[in-house]
C-alpha positions as CSV (number, residue, x, y, z in Angstrom):
1,M,-1.0,24.4,25.9
2,K,-4.2,24.3,23.8
3,I,-6.3,23.9,26.9
4,C,-4.8,27.1,28.4
5,I,-5.4,29.0,25.2
6,R,-9.0,27.9,25.0
7,L,-9.5,28.7,28.7
8,A,-8.0,32.1,28.2
9,A,-10.2,32.8,25.2
10,F,-13.3,31.6,27.1
11,C,-12.5,33.9,30.0
12,V,-12.0,36.9,27.6
13,L,-15.3,36.1,25.8
14,G,-17.1,35.8,29.2
15,L,-15.7,39.1,30.4
16,A,-16.7,40.8,27.1
17,V,-20.3,39.5,27.4
18,A,-20.5,40.5,31.1
19,C,-19.3,44.0,30.3
20,T,-21.8,44.5,27.6
21,A,-24.8,43.1,29.5
22,Q,-25.0,45.8,32.2
23,D,-28.3,47.1,30.9
24,G,-29.8,43.6,31.4
25,G,-32.4,42.9,34.1
26,Y,-35.3,44.6,35.7
27,W,-35.3,48.4,36.1
28,R,-37.8,50.6,38.0
29,A,-39.1,53.7,36.3
30,A,-37.3,56.7,37.8
31,S,-38.0,59.7,35.6
32,T,-41.3,61.5,35.1
33,N,-41.4,60.3,31.5
34,A,-40.7,56.7,32.4
35,K,-43.4,56.7,35.1
36,A,-45.9,58.4,32.7
37,I,-45.2,56.4,29.6
38,T,-43.3,53.1,29.9
39,G,-43.5,52.1,33.5
40,D,-40.8,49.6,34.6
41,I,-38.8,47.8,32.0
42,A,-36.7,44.6,31.8
43,I,-34.0,43.9,29.3
44,S,-32.7,40.4,28.3
45,P,-30.4,39.5,25.4
46,S,-33.3,38.9,23.1
47,K,-36.3,40.9,24.5
48,V,-37.3,44.2,26.2
49,T,-40.4,44.2,28.3
50,I,-42.2,47.5,28.7
51,N,-45.2,47.7,30.9
52,Y,-45.7,43.9,30.7
53,F,-45.5,43.8,26.8
54,G,-42.5,41.9,25.4
55,F,-40.7,43.0,22.2
56,L,-37.8,41.2,20.4
57,I,-34.6,43.1,20.3
58,A,-31.3,42.6,18.5
59,R,-28.1,44.2,19.9
60,V,-26.4,46.1,17.1
61,R,-23.3,47.4,18.7
62,S,-21.8,49.2,21.8
63,L,-22.0,52.9,22.0
64,K,-18.8,54.9,21.9
65,P,-18.3,57.2,24.9
66,E,-18.9,60.3,22.8
67,E,-22.2,58.9,21.5
68,A,-23.4,58.1,25.0
69,A,-22.4,61.7,26.0
70,A,-24.3,63.2,23.2
71,A,-27.4,61.0,23.6
72,F,-27.7,61.0,27.4
73,D,-25.8,64.2,28.4
74,A,-23.2,62.0,30.1
75,D,-19.6,62.8,31.0
76,V,-17.5,61.3,28.2
77,N,-14.9,60.3,30.8
78,A,-17.3,58.9,33.4
79,P,-17.6,55.1,33.8
80,G,-20.5,53.6,32.1
81,N,-21.5,51.8,28.9
82,G,-24.2,51.8,26.4
83,A,-25.6,49.8,23.5
84,L,-27.8,50.3,20.4
85,Y,-30.6,47.8,19.7
86,R,-32.9,47.2,16.8
87,L,-36.5,46.6,17.6
88,D,-40.0,47.1,16.2
89,I,-42.8,48.5,18.4
90,S,-45.9,49.5,16.5
91,A,-47.1,53.1,16.7
92,G,-50.4,51.7,17.8
93,R,-49.0,50.0,20.9
94,R,-50.2,51.9,24.0
95,F,-48.4,51.9,27.3
96,Q,-49.1,53.7,30.6
97,H,-52.0,56.2,30.5
98,H,-52.6,55.2,26.8
99,N,-49.3,56.8,25.7
100,T,-47.2,55.7,22.8
101,L,-43.4,55.8,22.5
102,C,-43.0,57.6,19.1
103,G,-46.4,59.1,18.4
104,T,-47.6,58.0,15.0
105,E,-44.3,56.4,14.0
106,D,-43.1,52.9,14.7
107,T,-40.3,52.6,17.3
108,Q,-37.3,51.1,15.5
109,W,-34.2,51.7,17.7
110,M,-33.3,51.7,21.4
111,A,-30.1,53.1,22.8
112,T,-29.2,52.4,26.4
113,Y,-26.6,53.8,28.8
114,V,-25.8,52.4,32.3
115,S,-23.9,54.3,34.9
116,G,-23.9,52.9,38.4
117,H,-27.4,52.0,39.4
118,T,-29.0,54.1,36.7
119,L,-30.2,53.2,33.2
120,Q,-31.1,55.7,30.6
121,V,-33.0,54.6,27.4
122,A,-33.7,56.6,24.3
123,F,-36.1,55.4,21.7
124,F,-36.0,56.3,18.0
125,S,-38.1,55.9,14.9
126,G,-36.7,55.7,11.3
127,Q,-35.4,52.9,9.2
128,T,-31.7,53.9,9.5
129,P,-29.8,53.8,12.8
130,P,-29.8,57.1,14.7
131,V,-26.7,59.3,14.4
132,L,-25.6,59.9,18.0
133,T,-23.8,63.2,17.8
134,I,-24.9,66.5,19.5
135,D,-25.6,68.2,16.1
136,A,-27.5,65.3,14.6
137,L,-29.6,64.8,17.8
138,A,-30.4,68.5,17.9
139,N,-31.8,68.4,14.4
140,T,-33.6,65.0,14.4
141,M,-37.3,64.4,14.5
142,E,-36.7,60.7,15.0
143,R,-35.7,60.7,18.8
144,C,-39.0,59.8,20.5
145,G,-38.0,60.3,24.1
146,T,-35.4,59.6,26.8
147,F,-36.3,57.7,30.0
148,A,-34.5,57.0,33.2
149,Y,-34.7,53.9,35.4
150,A,-33.0,52.7,38.6
151,R,-32.2,49.6,40.5
């Protein structure tokens, strides 16, 4: 009986990890912003690689459907999932064509949203986590940019 319970718990845990890791892997730059600034990216559980530069990340939490809808103009009822990550990319780090992610501010947060074969990523500056509502995003100076990628 204990073996069955442990096996069931292991399966549920494995399914939960698989569902939250959809943004993982290699993604090709698809949007104009991504092609001009970041180039291709790769996401692993502990690192994001942008234009061959690796940065440590820590997954903070999953995004609620309404947060993904506000941040990425997604349909709140559409299949897809997102996550919020903490990271630290110096304002001095240059990427494609000598561009930075957040101008003169350090990049502190990364939100992702996957739907089908498309990944959208938004980068944010600021010490506190971004508030992902339509009103808050319309009035923030901390959203640095939104980028699209494909597989």
